[in-house]
SEGU-791925 format. One record per atom (N, C-alpha, C, O): x, y, z; residue in three letters. Coordinates in steps of 0.001 Angstrom, whole numbers, padded with zeros to 6 digits, always signed. Layout:
REM residues N
XYZALA;...
REM end
This chain:
REM residues 107
-163221-092043-016333MET;-163831-092264-017391MET;-164200-090790-017993MET;-163894-090579-019167MET;-164872-089717-017207GLY;-164996-088184-017564GLY;-165565-088090-018744GLY;-166564-088757-019011GLY;-165109-087406-019447LYS;-165752-087051-021067LYS;-166212-088125-021918LYS;-166945-087716-022819LYS;-165997-089446-021911TYR;-166582-090388-022424TYR;-167216-091378-021929TYR;-167211-092441-022550TYR;-167912-091263-020687GLU;-168784-091909-020016GLU;-169966-092553-020763GLU;-170402-093704-020746GLU;-170474-091067-021651TYR;-171986-091447-022065TYR;-171468-092339-023341TYR;-172316-093172-023658TYR;-170591-092362-023941LEU;-169875-093189-024926LEU;-169910-094497-024722LEU;-170599-095347-025285LEU;-168848-094642-023589ALA;-168537-096109-022693ALA;-170107-096769-022674ALA;-170428-097759-023332ALA;-171020-095997-021770LEU;-172381-096596-021539LEU;-172975-097244-023018LEU;-173347-098407-023169LEU;-172962-096247-023987LEU;-173584-096836-025139LEU;-172622-097943-025765LEU;-173336-098763-026341LEU;-171257-098285-025873GLY;-170735-098786-026151GLY;-171135-100073-025537GLY;-171503-101057-026178GLY;-171039-099998-024274ALA;-171368-101116-023523ALA;-172608-101775-023758ALA;-172663-103004-023795ALA;-173739-100955-023942CYS;-175195-101737-024496CYS;-174960-102192-025730CYS;-175675-103149-026031CYS;-174087-101782-026677VAL;-173839-102630-028149VAL;-173114-103969-027841VAL;-173315-104868-028658VAL;-172396-104208-026909LEU;-171217-104949-026374LEU;-172418-106182-026061LEU;-172575-107299-026555LEU;-173129-105464-025066ILE;-174292-106767-024272ILE;-175130-107214-025555ILE;-175071-108424-025776ILE;-175822-106534-026351THR;-176872-106862-027650THR;-176265-107289-028443THR;-176548-108466-028667THR;-175267-106763-029218LEU;-174682-107577-030361LEU;-174874-108828-030281LEU;-175612-109338-031124LEU;-174282-109639-029278PRO;-174238-111145-029602PRO;-175767-111971-029788PRO;-175839-113042-030391PRO;-176690-111443-029309LEU;-178004-111994-029585LEU;-178244-111849-030861LEU;-179126-112615-031247LEU;-177666-110951-031928GLU;-177664-111123-033387GLU;-177106-112428-034036GLU;-177530-112898-035091GLU;-176216-112897-033361PHE;-175779-114188-033796PHE;-176327-115273-032795PHE;-176547-116361-033328PHE;-176570-115193-031538VAL;-176846-116434-030712VAL;-178099-116768-031038VAL;-178466-117943-031066VAL;-179081-115496-031390PHE;-180182-116195-031462PHE;-180988-115812-032503PHE;-182209-115697-032393PHE;-180171-115544-033830ARG;-180518-115199-034873ARG;-181671-113996-035199ARG;-182736-114094-035809ARG;-181033-112813-034546ALA;-182087-111726-034407ALA;-182338-111173-035763ALA;-183406-110596-035967ALA;-181317-111313-036860ARG;-181340-110532-038089ARG;-181638-109188-038085ARG;-182246-108641-039005ARG;-181144-108493-036861VAL;-181468-107257-037472VAL;-180736-106626-038239VAL;-181171-105680-038896VAL;-179063-107173-038319TRP;-178570-106157-039130TRP;-178735-106694-040531TRP;-178203-106037-041425TRP;-179544-108044-040930ARG;-179664-108231-042146ARG;-180921-107991-042964ARG;-181142-108268-044143ARG;-181708-107397-042033ARG;-182666-106337-042571ARG;-182891-104773-042383ARG;-183881-104286-041837ARG;-181826-104061-042917PRO;-181836-102739-042467PRO;-182813-101725-042755PRO;-182778-100626-042201PRO;-183772-102084-043685ARG;-185148-101385-043789ARG;-185969-101384-042793ARG;-186707-100413-042626ARG;-186001-102469-041942ARG;-186492-102584-040641ARG;-186024-102160-039457ARG;-186710-101794-038502ARG;-184412-102230-039545ALA;-183861-101314-038786ALA;-184341-100024-038958ALA;-184829-099584-037917ALA;-184384-099100-040097LEU;-184376-097678-040255LEU;-185768-097241-039934LEU;-185948-096052-039672LEU;-186897-098184-039924HIS;-188438-098244-039360HIS;-188460-097820-038171HIS;-189160-096887-037778HIS;-187356-098763-037208ALA;-186919-098482-035835ALA;-186391-097171-035419ALA;-186819-096550-034445ALA;-185314-096720-036303LEU;-184706-095895-035949LEU;-185220-094267-036594LEU;-184877-093174-036142LEU;-185911-094470-037484VAL;-186103-092719-038094VAL;-186975-092069-037181VAL;-186460-091081-036657VAL;-188443-092387-036740PRO;-188961-092195-035942PRO;-188840-091526-034581PRO;-189515-090665-034017PRO;-187641-092280-034212VAL;-186743-091646-032939VAL;-185850-090681-033022VAL;-185743-089725-032253VAL;-185009-090994-034234LEU;-184411-089528-034699LEU;-185347-088368-034900LEU;-184828-087338-034473LEU;-186469-088190-035370ILE;-187108-087367-035747ILE;-187922-086569-034572ILE;-188084-085359-034413ILE;-188317-087549-033905VAL;-189012-086935-032593VAL;-188430-086748-031313VAL;-188868-085966-030470VAL;-187594-087361-031200PHE;-186784-087036-029989PHE;-185679-086426-030015PHE;-185158-086006-028982PHE;-185088-086266-031334GLY;-184136-085404-031926GLY;-184671-083954-031811GLY;-184220-083178-030969GLY;-185675-083606-032710THR;-186470-082664-032556THR;-186617-081815-031118THR;-186365-080652-030805THR;-187183-083041-030358TRP;-187649-082633-028836TRP;-186312-082136-028269TRP;-186305-080935-027998TRP;-185255-082772-028052ASP;-183911-082435-027703ASP;-183373-081087-028110ASP;-183234-080224-027243ASP;-183067-080848-029341VAL;-182639-079341-029806VAL;-183595-078447-029450VAL;-183203-077348-029058VAL;-184892-078690-029504ILE;-185972-077704-028794ILE;-185702-077224-027364ILE;-185712-076066-026947ILE;-185470-078314-026734ALA;-185357-078345-025239ALA;-184006-077659-024745ALA;-183847-077082-023669ALA;-183105-077833-025712ILE;-181356-077363-025495ILE;-181498-075977-025809ILE;-180963-075154-025066ILE;-182203-075574-026895ALA;-182034-074153-027369ALA;-183031-073153-026391ALA;-182898-071930-026421ALA;-183954-073770-025601LEU;-184879-073088-024557LEU;-184279-072998-023215LEU;-184673-072227-022340LEU;-183328-073809-023106GLY;-182652-074031-022090GLY;-183227-075016-020905GLY;-183086-074869-019691GLY;-183848-075960-021539HIS;-184738-076689-020272HIS;-183880-078000-020255HIS;-183950-078861-019378HIS;-183088-078023-021315TRP;-182234-079583-021240TRP;-180666-078991-021533TRP;-180443-077906-022071TRP;-179930-079668-021196TRP;-178192-079453-020920TRP;-177715-081037-020637TRP;-178263-081971-020053TRP;-176538-080902-021274PHE;-175554-082257-020675PHE;-174495-081486-020041PHE;-174116-080330-020227PHE;-174049-082539-019128ASN;-173020-081857-018329ASN;-171270-082142-018708ASN;-170590-083127-018421ASN;-170939-081096-019325PRO;-169590-081104-020034PRO;-168755-082066-019436PRO;-168013-082666-020214PRO;-168699-082338-018332ARG;-167759-083199-017220ARG;-167852-084898-018140ARG;-166990-085777-018134ARG;-169283-084905-018899PHE;-169627-086456-019213PHE;-169435-086535-020811PHE;-169192-087604-021373PHE;-169532-085614-021324VAL;-169622-085521-023206VAL;-168458-085184-023639VAL;-167611-084654-022920VAL;-168297-085460-024870THR;-166854-084824-025323THR;-166874-083603-025687THR;-165784-083214-026105THR;-167788-082762-025689GLY;-167706-081598-026252GLY;-168152-081262-027882GLY;-168472-080153-028311GLY;-168079-082516-028644VAL;-168622-082581-030237VAL;-169862-082652-030091VAL;-170579-083524-029602VAL;-170192-081103-030818THR;-171850-081123-030870THR;-172295-080935-032531THR;-171496-080519-033370THR;-173555-081273-032810LEU;-174134-081046-034345LEU;-174252-079392-033905LEU;-174092-078851-032811LEU;-174582-078868-035165PRO;-175051-077550-035183PRO;-175710-076885-034228PRO;-175347-075883-033611PRO;-177116-077760-034106PRO;-177687-076926-033038PRO;-177201-077066-031748PRO;-177954-076522-030940PRO;-176328-077536-031297GLY;-176048-077579-029927GLY;-176476-079209-029818GLY;-176919-079303-028673GLY;-176517-079857-030129LEU;-176536-081333-029886LEU;-175439-082131-029468LEU;-174438-081828-030118LEU;-175221-083077-028596PRO;-173925-083620-028454PRO;-173879-084921-029153PRO;-174804-085730-029082PRO;-172911-085096-029756ILE;-172856-086402-030612ILE;-172872-087548-029633ILE;-172311-088545-030087ILE;-173205-087641-028803GLU;-173576-088436-027930GLU;-174967-088736-027610GLU;-175358-089804-027139GLU;-175701-087707-027900GLU;-177177-087841-027919GLU;-177389-088612-029052GLU;-177938-089713-029051GLU;-176908-087970-030111LEU;-177339-088642-031701LEU;-176827-090082-031707LEU;-177376-090838-032508LEU;-175810-090598-030896ALA;-175310-091755-030949ALA;-176814-092559-030093ALA;-177609-093329-030632ALA;-176836-092120-028788PHE;-178097-092759-028180PHE;-179181-092767-028800PHE;-179841-093743-028444PHE;-179846-091977-029780PHE;-180947-092507-030563PHE;-180387-093336-031844PHE;-181184-093412-032780PHE;-179355-093853-031983LEU;-179223-094798-032832LEU;-178943-096286-032272LEU;-179335-097361-032727LEU;-178176-096025-031190VAL;-177750-097306-030249VAL;-178751-097551-029621VAL;-179040-098697-029966VAL;-179617-097149-028776ILE;-180613-097743-027969ILE;-181898-098513-028803ILE;-182349-099624-028524ILE;-182216-097891-029560PRO;-183180-098289-030573PRO;-183113-099590-031177PRO;-184015-100424-031261PRO;-181686-099670-031669LEU;-180996-100871-032427LEU;-180978-101957-031402LEU;-181403-103082-031665LEU;-180365-101546-029936CYS;-180234-102720-028798CYS;-181903-103167-028492CYS;-182222-104351-028380CYS;-182613-102362-028411GLY;-183988-102997-028379GLY;-184490-103494-029056GLY;-185440-104088-028546GLY;-184365-103691-030532LEU;-184894-104347-031481LEU;-184109-105658-031453LEU;-184659-106744-031634LEU;-182641-105496-031189LEU;-182089-107040-031184LEU;-182679-107581-029721LEU;-183035-108757-029651LEU;-182755-106920-028832THR;-183276-107708-027441THR;-184845-108450-028044THR;-185216-109614-027893THR;-185460-107466-028660TYR;-186975-107644-029094TYR;-187215-109185-030113TYR;-188136-109990-029971TYR;-186095-109255-031121GLU;-185969-109992-032106GLU;-185604-111537-031360GLU;-186110-112614-031675GLU;-184582-111295-030292ALA;-183865-112286-029911ALA;-184999-113217-028722ALA;-184932-114429-028517ALA;-185753-112480-028225VAL;-186880-113000-027313VAL;-187984-113679-028390VAL;-188549-114760-028226VAL;-188124-112892-029375ASN;-189254-113651-030358ASN;-188521-115015-030821ASN;-189077-116111-030889ASN;-187279-114765-031103THR;-186553-116175-031538THR;-186892-117190-030400THR;-187596-118110-030815THR;-186643-117250-029353LEU;-186432-117821-027943LEU;-187688-118201-027854LEU;-187792-119409-027643LEU;-188877-117513-027952MET;-190059-117648-027670MET;-190609-119004-028999MET;-191193-119998-028567MET;-190400-118903-030208ARG;-190213-119944-031276ARG;-190066-120950-030748ARG;-190995-121723-030516ARG;-188634-121194-030387TRP;-187859-122241-029995TRP;-188504-123049-028469TRP;-188495-124236-028144TRP;-188926-122074-027905VAL;-189480-122877-026560VAL;-190884-123370-026798VAL;-191413-124270-026146VAL;-191521-122613-027924LYS;-193169-123263-028448LYS;-192721-124652-029071LYS;-193288-125694-028744LYS;-191747-124622-029922ARG;-191311-125802-030709ARG;-191161-126957-029901ARG;-191447-128107-030236ARG;-190690-126578-028807ALA;-190184-127796-027717ALA;-191005-128493-027108ALA;-190618-129363-026329ALA;
REM end
């Protein structure tokens, strides 16, 4: 896989958790404001953290596993995708578990 490994891993996370939206009616995609509340702090805090760490040379990405497409401060596009995909997958999982717990409680 090489340069697409990071993106493939993120894609797998989406493929695994996306059915939760439909099977357990997580409704993450139907409530974009709530999703933004989960995404914006992650993007700001960890995006800033990564940019600073990359600039200081404390953090780097192995060129064998990233595409080489970077945002202006040197942040790989895969890392930005990580900050979007992982919180959304976590929110999908959280909402699905909540729905499942409500179903169990009613039974």
